C-alpha positions in Angstrom: 3.3 19.4 -96.9 6.2 17.4 -98.4 7.1 15.8 -94.9 3.7 14.2 -94.4 2.6 10.8 -95.2 0.1 12.4 -97.9 3.4 13.2 -99.9 4.2 9.7 -100.5 0.4 8.8 -101.1 0.5 11.9 -104.0 3.6 10.5 -105.4 2.3 7.2 -106.0 -0.9 8.7 -107.4 1.1 10.7 -109.9 3.2 8.1 -111.0 0.6 5.7 -111.4 -1.3 8.6 -113.6 1.5 9.1 -115.5 1.6 5.4 -116.5 -2.1 5.5 -117.6 -1.1 8.5 -120.0 1.8 6.6 -121.5 -0.3 3.4 -122.0 -3.1 5.2 -123.5 -0.8 6.6 -126.1 0.6 3.2 -126.9 3.6 3.3 -124.7 5.2 0.8 -122.9 6.3 0.9 -119.0 8.6 -2.2 -119.2 11.6 0.0 -119.0 10.8 3.6 -117.2 12.4 6.0 -115.2 10.1 7.3 -112.2 11.9 10.5 -110.6 10.4 12.7 -108.0 11.0 16.4 -107.2 10.2 17.8 -104.0 10.5 21.6 -104.1 10.7 23.9 -100.6 10.1 27.6 -100.8 8.7 30.4 -98.9 11.1 29.8 -95.9 13.8 32.4 -94.4 17.4 31.1 -93.2 19.3 28.3 -94.4 17.9 25.2 -95.5 19.8 23.1 -92.9 17.0 23.8 -90.5 15.0 21.4 -92.1 17.4 18.7 -91.4 15.5 17.9 -88.2 13.2 16.0 -90.7 16.3 14.3 -92.3 14.7 10.7 -92.0 11.8 11.8 -93.7 13.8 13.5 -96.8 15.8 10.4 -96.9 12.7 8.3 -97.2 11.1 10.5 -99.8 14.5 10.6 -102.0 14.4 6.6 -101.7 10.8 6.0 -102.0 11.1 4.0 -98.9 8.5 4.1 -96.1 10.6 1.9 -93.7 12.8 3.8 -91.1 16.3 3.9 -92.5 19.4 3.7 -90.7 21.3 6.6 -89.4 24.5 6.4 -91.6 22.1 5.7 -94.6 20.6 8.9 -94.0 23.8 10.7 -93.6 25.0 9.0 -96.7 21.7 10.1 -98.9 22.0 13.6 -97.6 25.5 14.2 -98.2 24.8 14.1 -102.1 24.2 18.1 -102.2 25.0 20.8 -103.6 24.7 24.8 -102.6 24.9 28.1 -104.6 24.1 30.4 -101.8 23.5 30.1 -98.2 19.7 29.8 -98.4 19.6 27.2 -100.7 20.4 23.8 -101.5 19.8 20.7 -104.1 19.9 17.1 -102.7 20.1 14.4 -105.4 19.3 10.7 -105.0 18.5 7.8 -107.6 14.8 8.4 -107.2 14.3 11.6 -106.3 15.6 15.1 -105.5 14.9 17.4 -102.7 15.2 21.3 -103.8 15.5 24.1 -101.1 14.8 27.4 -102.9 13.3 30.4 -101.0 12.0 32.1 -104.3 10.7 28.8 -105.7 13.0 29.3 -109.0 13.5 25.6 -109.9 13.1 25.7 -113.5 16.5 25.5 -114.7 17.3 22.6 -111.9 14.2 20.6 -113.1 15.5 20.7 -116.8 18.8 19.6 -115.8 17.1 16.7 -113.7 15.0 15.9 -116.8 17.7 15.9 -119.3 19.8 13.5 -117.0 16.8 11.4 -116.5 16.1 11.2 -120.1 19.7 10.1 -121.0 19.6 7.2 -118.4 16.4 5.8 -119.8 18.1 6.1 -123.3 21.1 4.3 -122.1 19.1 1.6 -120.3 16.9 1.0 -123.6 20.2 0.8 -125.4 22.0 -1.6 -123.0 18.6 -4.1 -123.2 18.6 -3.8 -126.8 22.2 -4.6 -127.1 21.4 -7.6 -124.6 18.7 -9.1 -126.6 21.2 -8.8 -129.9 23.9 -10.8 -127.9 21.4 -13.2 -127.3 20.5 -13.6 -130.9 24.4 -13.8 -132.0 24.8 -16.7 -129.5 22.0 -18.5 -131.5 24.1 -17.6 -134.6 27.1 -19.3 -133.6 25.7 -22.8 -133.9 27.1 -24.6 -136.6 25.3 -23.8 -139.6 23.9 -26.6 -142.1 23.3 -26.8 -145.9 19.7 -26.1 -145.1 20.4 -23.0 -142.8 23.1 -21.8 -144.6 21.4 -19.2 -147.1 18.8 -17.9 -144.7 21.8 -17.5 -142.2 23.7 -15.4 -144.8 20.6 -13.2 -145.2 20.6 -12.8 -141.1 24.1 -12.2 -141.0 23.7 -9.1 -143.5 20.7 -7.7 -142.0 22.6 -7.9 -138.4 25.6 -6.2 -139.7 23.6 -3.3 -141.0 21.6 -3.3 -137.8 24.9 -3.2 -135.7 26.4 -0.1 -138.0 23.2 1.8 -137.3 23.3 1.1 -133.8 26.9 2.4 -133.4 26.1 5.4 -135.4 23.4 6.3 -133.4 24.8 5.9 -130.1 27.9 7.9 -131.2 25.8 10.6 -132.2 23.8 10.4 -129.0 27.1 10.5 -127.2 28.6 13.3 -129.1 25.3 15.4 -128.8 25.3 14.9 -124.9 28.8 16.0 -124.9 27.9 19.2 -126.7 25.0 19.8 -124.6 26.8 19.6 -121.3 29.5 22.1 -122.8 26.7 24.5 -123.5 25.6 24.3 -119.8 25.7 28.3 -119.2 27.1 28.6 -115.6 29.6 26.7 -113.4 26.7 26.1 -110.8 24.7 24.2 -113.4 27.7 22.3 -114.7 28.7 21.1 -111.3 25.2 20.0 -110.5 24.8 18.0 -113.7 28.1 16.6 -112.8 26.7 15.4 -109.3 23.5 14.1 -110.9 25.7 12.1 -113.5 27.7 10.6 -111.0 24.5 9.7 -108.7 22.7 8.2 -112.0 26.2 6.5 -112.7 25.9 7.7 -116.4 29.6 7.3 -117.3 29.2 3.5 -116.1 26.1 3.1 -118.7 28.0 4.4 -121.2 31.2 2.4 -120.9 28.9 -0.7 -120.5 27.2 0.4 -123.7 30.6 0.7 -125.6 31.7 -2.4 -124.2 28.8 -4.5 -125.4 28.9 -2.7 -128.6 32.4 -3.9 -129.1 31.6 -7.6 -128.0 28.8 -7.8 -130.5 31.0 -6.6 -133.2 33.9 -9.1 -132.3 31.1 -12.2 -132.2 29.8 -11.2 -135.4 33.1 -10.8 -136.8 33.9 -14.5 -135.9 30.4 -15.7 -137.0 31.1 -14.1 -140.2 34.7 -15.8 -140.4 33.1 -19.2 -139.5 30.2 -18.7 -142.2 32.8 -17.9 -144.6 34.6 -21.5 -143.9 31.3 -23.2 -143.5 30.1 -21.7 -146.9 33.5 -22.5 -148.8 33.2 -26.2 -147.6 29.4 -26.3 -148.7 30.7 -25.4 -152.1 33.1 -27.9 -152.2 30.6 -30.4 -151.3 28.2 -29.1 -153.9 31.4 -29.4 -156.4 32.0 -33.0 -155.5 28.4 -33.8 -156.1 28.4 -32.2 -159.3 31.6 -34.2 -160.3 30.1 -37.2 -159.4 27.1 -37.0 -161.6 29.2 -35.6 -164.4 31.2 -38.7 -163.8 28.2 -41.0 -163.6 26.8 -39.5 -166.7 30.2 -40.2 -168.5 29.7 -43.7 -167.3 26.1 -44.3 -168.8 27.2 -42.9 -171.8 30.0 -45.2 -172.2 27.9 -48.1 -171.4 25.5 -46.9 -173.9 28.3 -46.7 -176.5 29.6 -50.0 -175.3 26.3 -51.6 -175.9 25.5 -50.1 -179.2 28.9 -51.5 -180.2 28.0 -55.2 -179.3 24.5 -54.9 -181.2 26.3 -53.8 -184.3 28.6 -56.8 -184.3 
């Protein structure tokens, strides 16, 4: 019974079991997407008949055991889509409720899996970009003669990594667009659009693009400052060498004068 308290316990046990399997295979759960799908089948009539248990449905969708406010329940159940009179899919951030009399939900599950995987990719990439921005801020410190050469290598490596990330993200965005276009029917396309809006995938995508552009701008500024610092460093070395050469010339001149005095 998906409307019972045991459903919450089963959900928690399944999630804990998944984390154990991930850890066993060397995976990290620092960034994870936990998503539950409740499937209701074997009924006759319209799925609205189950709205008598709307508070339980909303609580399951939000992974929340507390009693939700009436308006929150209405808002949660409003993110729904129907194909026929006797089916319905309700989408939320942490879970979905699928009402299908015959239990044929494989295509729906596949769309939810694809969207969750895409969301996880965006979160991982966004987290990585945040770390690189922090690293870039460290590189904005004024370089010294001691750090100039290591900084040159680090900048070169960072630029290569940025180019790689940009290429990979563009490839992923393009692949996602192709996958969306390949969705076979209008109902699946509408369902994916609802899932995408609920997961804020467009917002994540725009955030990643903005951070990539910011990262490129920061490193461009660092490279320009580095070029100036490197030029000043080379000028300083040139001055030192000139003074060394000049000092050597004076030493040779002193030796010549001393030799001339001794010969007299």
